Backbone as CSV, one residue per row, in Angstrom:
resi,resn,N_x,N_y,N_z,CA_x,CA_y,CA_z,C_x,C_y,C_z
1,MET,82.910,127.604,114.701,83.811,127.153,115.757,85.042,126.506,115.117
2,LYS,86.220,127.041,115.407,87.455,126.546,114.815,88.088,125.462,115.688
3,ILE,88.992,124.696,115.091,89.649,123.602,115.795,90.371,124.087,117.046
4,ASN,90.933,125.302,116.996,91.669,125.830,118.148,90.860,126.824,118.980
5,SER,89.536,126.911,118.734,88.682,127.779,119.551,88.715,127.321,121.011
6,LYS,88.622,128.292,121.922,88.647,127.978,123.353,87.244,127.532,123.782
7,ILE,87.121,126.271,124.152,85.819,125.655,124.423,85.762,125.188,125.873
8,TYR,84.761,125.662,126.600,84.553,125.221,127.981,83.412,124.215,128.028
9,VAL,83.684,123.032,128.559,82.650,122.021,128.774,82.372,121.955,130.272
10,ALA,81.244,122.510,130.686,80.841,122.480,132.093,80.224,121.119,132.403
11,GLY,80.646,120.506,133.503,80.135,119.188,133.859,80.828,118.074,133.097
12,HIS,82.128,118.221,132.848,82.847,117.265,131.990,83.005,115.887,132.621
13,ASN,82.818,115.775,133.929,82.931,114.464,134.576,81.638,113.658,134.522
14,GLY,80.531,114.306,134.160,79.250,113.615,134.074,79.114,112.813,132.788
15,MET,78.030,112.070,132.690,77.808,111.227,131.514,77.783,112.048,130.232
16,VAL,77.027,113.151,130.221,76.896,113.972,129.009,78.169,114.761,128.743
17,GLY,78.684,115.418,129.782,79.876,116.235,129.607,81.068,115.427,129.120
18,SER,81.269,114.236,129.678,82.401,113.405,129.264,82.234,112.938,127.823
19,ALA,80.993,112.688,127.407,80.738,112.292,126.014,81.041,113.450,125.062
20,ILE,80.692,114.671,125.473,80.983,115.845,124.640,82.489,116.045,124.512
21,VAL,83.222,115.889,125.612,84.683,116.016,125.562,85.271,114.959,124.625
22,ARG,84.795,113.713,124.716,85.275,112.648,123.818,85.041,113.020,122.368
23,LYS,83.846,113.514,122.076,83.496,113.873,120.713,84.387,115.000,120.202
24,LEU,84.565,116.025,121.007,85.407,117.157,120.594,86.833,116.699,120.311
25,LYS,87.376,115.872,121.185,88.743,115.382,120.995,88.842,114.517,119.740
26,ASN,87.840,113.659,119.532,87.838,112.799,118.344,87.768,113.598,117.055
27,GLU,87.141,114.781,117.127,87.019,115.635,115.943,88.194,116.597,115.792
28,GLY,89.150,116.501,116.714,90.374,117.267,116.564,90.429,118.607,117.268
29,TYR,89.441,118.919,118.119,89.470,120.181,118.857,90.556,120.106,119.936
30,THR,91.349,121.161,120.022,92.579,121.099,120.817,92.608,121.998,122.043
31,ASN,91.618,122.869,122.186,91.670,123.862,123.262,90.427,123.747,124.145
32,ILE,90.304,122.618,124.815,89.127,122.309,125.641,89.444,122.604,127.104
33,ILE,88.606,123.421,127.735,88.792,123.780,129.148,87.817,122.967,129.998
34,THR,88.306,122.413,131.082,87.444,121.721,132.043,87.886,122.100,133.454
35,ARG,86.970,121.962,134.389,87.270,122.175,135.804,86.504,121.165,136.642
36,ASN,87.223,120.510,137.591,86.562,119.654,138.565,85.819,120.515,139.588
37,HIS,84.904,119.878,140.322,84.144,120.615,141.337,85.068,121.223,142.400
38,SER,86.154,120.523,142.723,87.097,121.043,143.718,87.812,122.298,143.211
39,GLN,87.905,122.436,141.899,88.560,123.607,141.300,87.582,124.753,141.065
40,LEU,86.319,124.411,140.815,85.305,125.428,140.505,83.932,124.932,140.931
41,ASP,83.334,125.630,141.885,81.963,125.327,142.319,81.021,126.218,141.520
42,LEU,80.343,125.639,140.550,79.472,126.422,139.669,78.241,126.972,140.379
43,LYS,77.969,126.513,141.589,76.881,127.091,142.378,77.307,128.402,143.020
44,ASN,78.611,128.646,143.043,79.167,129.845,143.664,79.325,130.944,142.607
45,ALA,78.585,132.024,142.770,78.574,133.098,141.761,79.944,133.747,141.610
46,ASN,80.640,133.994,142.717,81.945,134.666,142.657,82.999,133.798,141.965
47,GLU,83.007,132.512,142.306,83.962,131.600,141.675,83.719,131.505,140.174
48,THR,82.450,131.410,139.800,82.105,131.282,138.381,82.471,132.551,137.624
49,GLN,82.192,133.692,138.225,82.539,134.967,137.596,84.051,135.065,137.379
50,SER,84.831,134.727,138.371,86.293,134.794,138.264,86.805,133.867,137.169
51,PHE,86.232,132.666,137.106,86.642,131.707,136.078,86.422,132.278,134.674
52,PHE,85.239,132.817,134.430,84.938,133.359,133.101,85.790,134.593,132.788
53,GLU,86.045,135.415,133.778,86.863,136.613,133.558,88.309,136.256,133.219
54,ILE,88.820,135.215,133.854,90.216,134.816,133.625,90.368,133.988,132.352
55,GLU,89.512,132.990,132.175,89.665,132.051,131.057,89.089,132.576,129.737
56,LYS,88.023,133.352,129.818,87.367,133.917,128.632,87.138,132.876,127.523
57,PRO,86.342,131.828,127.817,86.048,130.838,126.772,85.244,131.469,125.636
58,GLU,85.450,130.951,124.419,84.701,131.446,123.262,83.380,130.695,123.098
59,TYR,83.394,129.414,123.438,82.209,128.574,123.289,81.993,127.787,124.576
60,VAL,80.728,127.594,124.946,80.399,126.897,126.186,79.363,125.813,125.926
61,PHE,79.678,124.594,126.341,78.711,123.495,126.382,78.314,123.336,127.845
62,ASN,77.063,123.673,128.187,76.631,123.573,129.579,75.974,122.225,129.837
63,ALA,76.806,121.260,130.254,76.317,119.927,130.604,76.342,119.708,132.108
64,ALA,76.537,120.774,132.874,76.586,120.661,134.334,75.173,120.696,134.899
65,ALA,74.823,119.696,135.687,73.477,119.636,136.275,73.428,118.560,137.348
66,LYS,72.483,118.707,138.266,72.172,117.645,139.218,71.056,116.821,138.601
67,VAL,71.299,115.530,138.391,70.310,114.681,137.715,70.052,113.416,138.526
68,GLY,68.939,112.756,138.225,68.602,111.511,138.909,67.292,110.944,138.399
69,GLY,66.921,109.786,138.899,65.689,109.131,138.489,64.484,109.613,139.285
70,ILE,63.376,108.868,139.160,62.110,109.245,139.805,62.280,109.404,141.312
71,LEU,62.936,108.437,141.954,63.076,108.457,143.410,63.883,109.668,143.867
72,ALA,65.017,109.902,143.219,65.872,111.034,143.601,65.165,112.360,143.363
73,ASN,64.509,112.499,142.204,63.788,113.730,141.890,62.699,114.021,142.902
74,ASP,62.006,112.979,143.326,60.879,113.136,144.239,61.352,113.417,145.669
75,ASN,62.406,112.722,146.089,62.882,112.844,147.475,63.726,114.083,147.721
76,TYR,64.418,114.558,146.687,65.358,115.672,146.864,64.997,116.838,145.949
77,SER,63.717,117.133,145.869,63.245,118.158,144.937,63.834,119.536,145.231
78,ALA,64.040,119.867,146.510,64.614,121.169,146.853,66.033,121.300,146.314
79,GLU,66.821,120.237,146.473,68.187,120.253,145.945,68.193,120.328,144.419
80,PHE,67.274,119.620,143.788,67.227,119.597,142.320,66.905,120.978,141.756
81,ILE,65.977,121.683,142.372,65.638,123.000,141.823,66.702,124.030,142.207
82,TYR,67.203,123.994,143.433,68.182,124.983,143.878,69.509,124.823,143.130
83,ASP,70.065,123.608,143.149,71.375,123.386,142.536,71.363,123.703,141.043
84,ASN,70.345,123.252,140.358,70.306,123.475,138.910,70.092,124.942,138.555
85,LEU,69.260,125.634,139.311,69.093,127.069,139.069,70.399,127.827,139.296
86,GLN,71.085,127.512,140.390,72.336,128.199,140.692,73.384,127.970,139.596
87,ILE,73.544,126.713,139.209,74.552,126.359,138.205,74.280,127.071,136.883
88,GLN,73.059,126.933,136.380,72.782,127.501,135.053,72.722,129.021,135.078
89,ASN,72.220,129.613,136.166,72.216,131.073,136.275,73.636,131.630,136.169
90,ASN,74.557,131.019,136.910,75.937,131.494,136.916,76.612,131.315,135.559
91,ILE,76.395,130.175,134.931,77.037,129.923,133.638,76.463,130.824,132.549
92,ILE,75.161,130.909,132.464,74.535,131.702,131.401,74.863,133.180,131.573
93,HIS,74.716,133.698,132.792,74.968,135.125,133.020,76.423,135.492,132.728
94,ASN,77.343,134.684,133.217,78.753,135.004,133.015,79.215,134.736,131.589
95,SER,78.546,133.864,130.877,78.832,133.692,129.451,78.495,134.971,128.702
96,CYS,77.399,135.587,129.085,77.012,136.858,128.473,78.012,137.959,128.842
97,CYS,78.321,138.076,130.126,79.188,139.159,130.601,80.599,139.069,130.031
98,SER,81.092,137.857,129.791,82.468,137.682,129.324,82.585,137.608,127.808
99,GLY,81.446,137.741,127.115,81.495,137.786,125.663,81.620,136.444,124.965
100,VAL,81.091,135.389,125.570,81.084,134.072,124.919,80.354,134.167,123.571
101,LYS,80.955,133.589,122.537,80.372,133.682,121.191,79.100,132.841,121.055
102,LYS,79.108,131.679,121.724,77.934,130.806,121.635,77.908,129.852,122.819
103,LEU,76.700,129.643,123.344,76.499,128.719,124.463,75.437,127.706,124.078
104,LEU,75.688,126.468,124.450,74.704,125.405,124.250,74.209,124.958,125.612
105,PHE,72.909,125.116,125.859,72.278,124.734,127.127,71.538,123.418,126.933
106,LEU,71.848,122.447,127.792,71.192,121.145,127.706,70.010,121.098,128.653
107,GLY,68.823,121.039,128.073,67.603,120.908,128.849,67.256,119.441,129.023
108,SER,65.975,119.130,128.928,65.518,117.753,129.116,64.105,117.630,128.568
109,SER,63.764,116.443,128.099,62.404,116.226,127.592,61.364,116.295,128.704
110,CYS,61.796,116.278,129.983,60.829,116.363,131.086,60.231,117.764,131.213
111,ILE,60.707,118.718,130.410,60.134,120.065,130.440,58.756,120.109,129.765
112,TYR,58.428,119.037,129.055,57.134,118.996,128.370,56.019,118.511,129.307
113,PRO,54.768,118.873,129.020,53.649,118.443,129.877,53.553,116.932,130.012
114,LYS,53.041,116.485,131.156,52.920,115.050,131.431,52.048,114.340,130.399
115,LEU,50.908,114.903,130.106,49.979,114.270,129.170,50.043,114.969,127.818
116,CYS,51.224,115.002,127.270,51.478,115.740,126.038,51.078,114.910,124.825
117,LYS,50.559,115.575,123.809,50.266,114.924,122.549,51.548,114.329,121.989
118,GLN,51.455,113.121,121.437,52.633,112.407,120.934,52.647,112.343,119.402
119,PRO,53.820,112.338,118.777,55.121,112.654,119.362,55.198,114.127,119.751
120,ILE,56.093,114.450,120.679,56.132,115.778,121.276,56.893,116.759,120.381
121,LYS,56.170,117.754,119.907,56.789,118.807,119.099,57.301,119.919,120.013
122,GLU,58.289,120.648,119.544,58.850,121.753,120.318,57.788,122.787,120.686
123,GLU,56.778,122.917,119.865,55.742,123.931,120.099,54.824,123.589,121.277
124,TYR,54.930,122.350,121.814,54.104,121.967,122.957,54.704,122.436,124.285
125,PHE,55.848,123.040,124.239,56.536,123.547,125.425,55.633,124.522,126.197
126,MET,55.465,124.245,127.489,54.716,125.098,128.417,53.221,125.225,128.083
127,ASN,52.627,124.164,127.584,51.182,124.226,127.331,50.404,123.169,128.119
128,GLY,50.962,122.763,129.273,50.255,121.798,130.109,50.984,121.530,131.405
129,GLU,50.342,120.745,132.292,50.891,120.455,133.617,52.055,119.478,133.532
130,LEU,53.066,119.701,134.351,54.250,118.849,134.370,54.007,117.570,135.161
131,GLU,54.845,116.557,134.918,54.859,115.351,135.736,55.347,115.722,137.141
132,LYS,54.561,115.383,138.160,54.839,115.827,139.531,56.166,115.299,140.080
133,THR,56.532,114.058,139.733,57.707,113.458,140.352,59.008,114.152,139.956
134,ASN,59.038,114.836,138.801,60.273,115.557,138.447,60.007,117.034,138.145
135,GLU,58.965,117.565,138.785,58.556,118.942,138.537,59.658,119.948,138.894
136,ALA,60.349,119.738,140.005,61.373,120.697,140.436,62.505,120.777,139.415
137,TYR,62.968,119.630,138.952,64.031,119.591,137.940,63.553,120.236,136.644
138,ALA,62.334,119.909,136.235,61.784,120.449,134.994,61.660,121.974,135.048
139,ILE,61.206,122.489,136.180,61.052,123.945,136.314,62.407,124.644,136.237
140,ALA,63.427,124.033,136.826,64.775,124.611,136.717,65.211,124.659,135.260
141,LYS,64.976,123.581,134.531,65.373,123.541,133.125,64.557,124.534,132.282
142,ILE,63.299,124.670,132.602,62.458,125.655,131.902,63.017,127.065,132.134
143,ALA,63.419,127.340,133.370,64.010,128.642,133.680,65.282,128.870,132.862
144,GLY,66.080,127.814,132.690,67.300,127.922,131.896,67.019,128.244,130.445
145,ILE,65.999,127.602,129.896,65.598,127.874,128.508,65.165,129.325,128.367
146,LYS,64.310,129.764,129.276,63.801,131.140,129.220,64.918,132.160,129.449
147,MET,65.884,131.803,130.275,67.008,132.693,130.510,67.836,132.859,129.231
148,CYS,68.103,131.759,128.544,68.834,131.828,127.274,68.079,132.694,126.266
149,GLN,66.781,132.480,126.170,65.979,133.253,125.221,65.949,134.734,125.591
150,SER,65.879,135.017,126.883,65.830,136.407,127.334,67.150,137.127,127.075
151,TYR,68.255,136.449,127.315,69.562,137.055,127.052,69.770,137.263,125.553
152,ASN,69.299,136.317,124.747,69.382,136.495,123.293,68.612,137.735,122.855
153,LYS,67.441,137.905,123.438,66.579,139.029,123.064,67.160,140.366,123.522
154,GLN,67.605,140.418,124.772,68.052,141.699,125.328,69.501,142.038,124.978
155,TYR,70.367,141.015,124.947,71.802,141.284,124.786,72.370,140.759,123.457
156,ASP,71.511,140.213,122.607,71.930,139.713,121.301,72.992,138.616,121.418
157,THR,72.862,137.776,122.443,73.749,136.617,122.589,73.289,135.508,121.633
158,ASN,74.097,134.467,121.522,73.749,133.305,120.699,73.757,132.083,121.604
159,PHE,72.687,131.917,122.376,72.543,130.824,123.321,71.443,129.889,122.818
160,ILE,71.778,128.638,122.565,70.806,127.680,122.044,70.465,126.640,123.109
161,SER,69.272,126.039,122.991,68.786,125.098,124.005,68.349,123.790,123.359
162,LEU,68.974,122.691,123.783,68.648,121.354,123.283,67.777,120.620,124.286
163,MET,66.811,119.843,123.790,65.967,119.031,124.652,66.207,117.555,124.341
164,PRO,67.196,116.937,125.020,67.437,115.515,124.766,66.384,114.635,125.416
165,THR,66.153,113.494,124.822,65.266,112.494,125.408,66.019,111.744,126.505
166,ASN,65.483,110.630,126.999,66.138,109.839,128.042,67.476,109.308,127.538
167,LEU,68.503,109.463,128.366,69.860,109.115,127.946,70.376,107.869,128.657
168,TYR,71.336,107.216,128.008,72.037,106.089,128.623,73.416,105.990,127.984
169,GLY,74.292,105.205,128.600,75.615,105.020,128.031,76.719,105.111,129.069
170,PRO,77.978,105.147,128.619,79.110,105.192,129.555,79.064,106.433,130.428
171,GLY,79.451,106.238,131.689,79.442,107.352,132.629,78.128,107.526,133.353
172,ASP,77.156,106.645,133.113,75.867,106.752,133.780,76.017,106.441,135.269
173,ASN,74.999,106.821,136.046,74.988,106.594,137.487,74.211,105.309,137.776
174,TYR,74.881,104.327,138.365,74.250,103.023,138.609,73.825,102.834,140.061
175,ASP,73.869,103.907,140.847,73.372,103.839,142.217,71.855,103.635,142.174
176,LEU,71.363,102.605,142.828,69.951,102.240,142.687,68.992,103.271,143.260
177,GLU,69.465,104.110,144.176,68.584,105.129,144.748,68.475,106.364,143.865
178,ASN,69.494,106.625,143.046,69.537,107.872,142.288,69.587,107.692,140.775
179,SER,69.614,106.466,140.302,69.802,106.226,138.873,68.501,106.350,138.092
180,HIS,68.655,106.528,136.773,67.526,106.473,135.867,67.179,105.014,135.582
181,VAL,66.048,104.800,134.919,65.515,103.449,134.737,66.474,102.544,133.976
182,PHE,67.126,103.057,132.949,68.004,102.236,132.111,69.179,101.688,132.921
183,ALA,69.876,102.585,133.614,71.033,102.174,134.415,70.610,101.256,135.560
184,ALA,69.465,101.548,136.157,68.979,100.720,137.260,68.724,99.289,136.802
185,MET,68.165,99.135,135.609,67.907,97.791,135.081,69.208,97.029,134.854
186,ILE,70.173,97.678,134.240,71.454,97.009,133.996,72.069,96.548,135.311
187,ARG,72.063,97.429,136.298,72.630,97.081,137.604,71.867,95.922,138.245
188,LYS,70.539,95.999,138.230,69.733,94.968,138.897,69.888,93.602,138.224
189,PHE,69.831,93.571,136.894,69.955,92.283,136.192,71.363,91.708,136.334
190,HIS,72.368,92.568,136.291,73.743,92.077,136.459,73.950,91.526,137.867
191,ASP,73.499,92.268,138.883,73.651,91.803,140.262,72.927,90.482,140.473
192,ALA,71.718,90.356,139.908,70.941,89.119,140.054,71.626,87.953,139.352
193,LYS,72.201,88.231,138.200,72.923,87.199,137.445,74.107,86.659,138.242
194,MET,74.775,87.537,138.980,75.985,87.154,139.706,75.682,86.458,141.037
195,LYS,74.422,86.519,141.477,74.049,85.898,142.749,73.270,84.609,142.496
196,ILE,73.846,83.500,142.875,73.192,82.203,142.675,71.922,82.132,143.515
197,GLY,70.839,81.679,142.897,69.579,81.519,143.606,68.672,82.720,143.566
198,ASN,69.087,83.793,142.922,68.250,84.985,142.793,67.271,84.760,141.646
199,LYS,66.044,84.387,141.977,65.103,83.895,140.976,64.275,84.983,140.301
200,TYR,64.287,86.194,140.844,63.511,87.258,140.190,64.126,88.628,140.488
201,VAL,63.818,89.575,139.617,64.233,90.966,139.767,62.978,91.821,139.823
202,THR,62.901,92.703,140.806,61.735,93.576,140.952,62.026,94.938,140.343
203,LEU,61.114,95.413,139.497,61.230,96.723,138.862,60.032,97.577,139.237
204,TRP,60.238,98.879,139.274,59.168,99.807,139.628,58.112,99.902,138.538
205,GLY,56.855,100.092,138.991,55.757,100.412,138.074,55.118,99.195,137.435
206,THR,54.396,99.444,136.364,53.630,98.393,135.688,54.331,97.831,134.461
207,GLY,55.329,98.546,133.981,56.005,98.139,132.748,55.340,98.668,131.497
208,SER,54.223,99.370,131.657,53.450,99.819,130.497,53.906,101.134,129.853
209,PRO,54.569,102.055,130.596,54.957,103.317,129.955,55.915,103.105,128.784
210,TYR,55.833,104.014,127.832,56.751,104.007,126.688,57.785,105.104,126.874
211,ARG,59.031,104.757,126.560,60.121,105.715,126.660,61.017,105.640,125.415
212,GLU,61.590,106.778,125.110,62.563,106.893,124.027,63.943,106.996,124.671
213,PHE,64.919,106.281,124.128,66.260,106.291,124.712,67.302,106.644,123.658
214,LEU,68.213,107.543,124.040,69.274,108.005,123.157,70.623,107.729,123.802
215,HIS,71.509,107.103,123.045,72.856,106.860,123.553,73.573,108.195,123.708
216,VAL,74.310,108.346,124.802,74.932,109.637,125.106,75.947,110.059,124.042
217,ASP,76.561,109.105,123.359,77.482,109.471,122.280,76.739,110.100,121.107
218,ASP,75.493,109.683,120.893,74.671,110.329,119.868,74.299,111.747,120.290
219,LEU,74.032,111.948,121.579,73.750,113.305,122.052,74.968,114.206,121.867
220,ALA,76.154,113.679,122.165,77.377,114.462,121.978,77.542,114.851,120.511
221,SER,77.253,113.917,119.624,77.318,114.195,118.190,76.342,115.293,117.802
222,ALA,75.117,115.208,118.323,74.099,116.220,118.031,74.487,117.572,118.612
223,SER,75.092,117.573,119.791,75.488,118.825,120.442,76.522,119.571,119.607
224,LEU,77.519,118.857,119.116,78.530,119.494,118.273,77.915,119.960,116.953
225,PHE,77.065,119.120,116.380,76.392,119.473,115.118,75.593,120.764,115.267
226,LEU,74.840,120.870,116.351,73.994,122.046,116.545,74.813,123.274,116.951
227,MET,75.888,123.065,117.684,76.761,124.195,118.009,77.278,124.841,116.715
228,ILE,77.502,124.036,115.696,78.028,124.536,114.430,76.922,125.017,113.489
229,ASN,75.750,124.354,113.550,74.747,124.551,112.501,73.423,125.180,112.934
230,TYR,73.250,125.504,114.217,71.943,125.981,114.693,72.121,127.265,115.499
231,ASP,71.375,128.304,115.144,71.517,129.606,115.800,70.171,130.228,116.182
232,ASP,69.192,129.402,116.512,67.848,129.886,116.806,67.595,129.862,118.305
233,SER,66.829,130.821,118.808,66.462,130.842,120.234,65.458,129.759,120.597
234,GLU,64.713,129.265,119.625,63.705,128.251,119.906,64.370,126.912,120.236
235,ILE,63.770,126.187,121.167,64.322,124.899,121.588,64.292,123.898,120.433
236,ILE,65.156,122.892,120.522,65.192,121.848,119.500,65.342,120.486,120.168
237,ASN,64.504,119.542,119.774,64.517,118.189,120.332,65.679,117.376,119.775
238,VAL,66.233,116.502,120.637,67.261,115.562,120.202,66.873,114.177,120.704
239,GLY,66.627,113.280,119.777,66.242,111.923,120.142,66.348,111.001,118.947
240,THR,65.712,109.830,119.082,65.751,108.833,118.011,64.471,108.826,117.182
241,GLY,63.376,109.341,117.775,62.083,109.266,117.110,61.434,107.900,117.242
242,LYS,62.020,107.037,118.102,61.489,105.682,118.320,61.380,105.439,119.821
243,ASP,60.336,104.714,120.226,60.219,104.405,121.652,60.012,102.916,121.882
244,ILE,60.058,102.521,123.152,59.900,101.127,123.554,59.229,101.127,124.912
245,ASN,58.340,100.152,125.169,57.749,100.161,126.503,58.705,99.525,127.513
246,ILE,58.517,99.852,128.762,59.456,99.453,129.813,59.511,97.932,129.946
247,PHE,58.375,97.262,129.739,58.345,95.793,129.800,59.283,95.196,128.758
248,ASP,59.180,95.670,127.520,60.035,95.142,126.448,61.498,95.523,126.662
249,LEU,61.735,96.740,127.147,63.104,97.162,127.429,63.720,96.263,128.498
250,ALA,62.956,95.972,129.549,63.453,95.128,130.634,63.850,93.747,130.109
251,ASN,63.016,93.188,129.261,63.325,91.862,128.719,64.525,91.886,127.774
252,LEU,64.673,92.969,127.041,65.810,93.112,126.146,67.113,93.211,126.950
253,ILE,67.108,94.053,127.993,68.300,94.184,128.843,68.585,92.867,129.565
254,LYS,67.545,92.227,130.057,67.690,90.936,130.731,68.401,89.917,129.838
255,ASP,67.979,89.843,128.571,68.564,88.873,127.635,70.022,89.206,127.323
256,ILE,70.315,90.494,127.125,71.683,90.900,126.791,72.619,90.686,127.977
257,VAL,72.139,90.961,129.181,72.940,90.732,130.386,73.136,89.236,130.626
258,GLY,72.128,88.426,130.241,72.221,86.990,130.422,71.625,86.487,131.716
259,TYR,70.676,87.266,132.261,69.985,86.846,133.483,68.836,85.926,133.107
260,GLU,68.696,84.804,133.813,67.712,83.787,133.430,66.506,83.717,134.365
261,GLY,66.433,84.602,135.344,65.301,84.589,136.260,64.094,85.343,135.703
262,LYS,63.143,85.635,136.593,61.906,86.304,136.198,61.955,87.797,136.523
263,ILE,61.054,88.541,135.870,60.892,89.969,136.143,59.562,90.172,136.859
264,VAL,59.587,90.877,137.987,58.368,91.207,138.726,58.226,92.721,138.749
265,PHE,57.070,93.216,138.312,56.811,94.657,138.342,56.005,95.008,139.589
266,ASP,56.508,95.972,140.346,55.848,96.433,141.567,54.948,97.608,141.201
267,ASN,53.661,97.314,140.962,52.754,98.366,140.487,52.283,99.312,141.584
268,SER,52.826,99.148,142.811,52.556,100.145,143.859,53.476,101.364,143.695
269,LYS,54.498,101.212,142.870,55.442,102.304,142.616,55.003,103.096,141.382
270,PRO,55.380,104.378,141.307,54.909,105.227,140.206,55.524,104.876,138.859
271,ASP,54.740,105.068,137.807,55.205,104.867,136.437,55.815,106.137,135.847
272,GLY,55.383,107.294,136.357,55.752,108.550,135.711,54.880,108.788,134.497
273,THR,55.350,109.611,133.584,54.606,109.943,132.368,54.314,108.677,131.570
274,PRO,53.062,108.477,131.092,52.707,107.245,130.392,53.437,107.031,129.070
275,LYS,53.717,108.118,128.356,54.408,108.001,127.064,55.166,109.289,126.806
276,LYS,56.398,109.143,126.327,57.213,110.329,126.062,58.097,110.056,124.856
277,LEU,57.639,110.505,123.710,58.365,110.327,122.459,58.508,111.678,121.781
278,LEU,59.733,112.055,121.477,59.972,113.351,120.874,59.782,113.329,119.357
279,ASP,59.241,114.422,118.846,59.230,114.652,117.407,60.598,115.236,117.052
280,VAL,61.382,114.507,116.286,62.749,114.953,115.973,62.879,115.385,114.513
281,SER,61.756,115.730,113.893,61.789,116.135,112.486,62.611,117.411,112.279
282,LYS,62.617,118.288,113.285,63.344,119.558,113.159,64.844,119.322,113.004
283,ILE,65.424,118.480,113.860,66.853,118.214,113.768,67.177,117.332,112.566
284,HIS,66.253,116.435,112.213,66.450,115.620,111.007,66.515,116.502,109.766
285,ASN,65.662,117.504,109.725,65.639,118.410,108.571,66.930,119.226,108.455
286,LEU,67.610,119.404,109.591,68.891,120.110,109.567,70.034,119.216,109.084
287,GLY,69.792,117.898,109.130,70.796,116.972,108.615,71.433,116.046,109.627
288,TRP,70.880,115.984,110.851,71.440,115.073,111.864,70.426,114.001,112.228
289,SER,70.920,112.772,112.455,70.090,111.703,113.025,70.984,110.765,113.826
290,HIS,70.381,109.999,114.722,71.164,109.119,115.591,71.749,107.949,114.784
291,THR,72.790,107.328,115.335,73.448,106.216,114.638,73.486,104.929,115.471
292,ILE,73.176,105.015,116.771,73.267,103.845,117.651,71.866,103.374,118.023
293,ASP,71.468,102.185,117.551,70.133,101.698,117.884,70.125,101.098,119.291
294,ILE,68.948,100.820,119.799,68.793,100.464,121.205,69.520,99.166,121.576
295,GLU,69.448,98.136,120.714,70.091,96.862,121.042,71.615,97.001,121.054
296,GLU,72.161,97.671,120.046,73.597,97.925,120.006,74.015,98.771,121.212
297,GLY,73.186,99.755,121.551,73.498,100.635,122.666,73.519,99.909,123.997
298,ILE,72.581,98.985,124.194,72.562,98.199,125.438,73.825,97.350,125.543
299,LYS,74.202,96.706,124.446,75.411,95.872,124.459,76.648,96.698,124.790
300,LYS,76.767,97.866,124.161,77.911,98.742,124.432,77.915,99.196,125.885
301,THR,76.741,99.573,126.391,76.633,100.092,127.753,76.934,99.002,128.770
302,TYR,76.428,97.802,128.541,76.683,96.718,129.482,78.154,96.325,129.481
303,ASN,78.762,96.273,128.318,80.193,95.955,128.248,81.018,97.005,128.981
304,ASN,80.609,98.259,128.848,81.302,99.330,129.560,81.103,99.191,131.065
305,TYR,79.900,98.803,131.478,79.586,98.663,132.914,80.430,97.563,133.551
306,ILE,80.518,96.408,132.901,81.242,95.290,133.525,82.766,95.445,133.436
307,SER,83.221,96.343,132.551,84.667,96.538,132.434,85.167,97.722,133.246
308,SER,84.222,98.508,133.805,84.638,99.715,134.546,84.834,99.413,136.034
């Protein structure tokens, strides 16, 4: 991929897409194509086809997706499976038809079985039952992976699939009904801190599950690295290789935000998968590893939240 290669970043307004655009610009790439939803509805096959026929991008980063936390995934499962299938079908198919040199498809660690052996190796893909609360989203992402592999096999395309772990950072969604756990905690602790007399913050679940968290700028770095250095149809994990339980994460965020009240866990709410830690030896062996640790990442994310 050359500095002046024509690069399309789908979903550039989202947390991941905006991080990829920042990374590309910081590295000196000069020919980046983006489209707002009002300019291009990626769920619309005709619009997407016309865009690819006219613009003819050489490289595609597919960061466009409908995403959300446990509540959103569970309540809007039909939208999650329909929207994501439509978006990725249109992008992948038209990338093939228009002669895109390489496409990077962003999957998710939720594609792995709920009770997966830890740490999760790429070879565990599709060998067990999915977590029910995000099954619709996971199935859409699985379809995207299989679509990339099928097009590579039949049409000799170069479509790669990344499986990032749980993400956080600038551009995250802090709406309490649709956010992921990390953003929800920052919002809840900050709101409680700003309200005098708010003596406790309630969080979902028991606090016992373990999660791995990757700063979105590290994912952007990995995405560019793999676009340049990885050409295999097999999926590849992107993460830190380190996890933290939700109880400890909550206390860490609480301290960094500066909230002095108590934390109450509502164990009537679902925990989701008990443990989810990716084996990242494959990407490490290629020469990439994360650079932002969890404490530094929380500080950066909170500073971005209060200044935005």
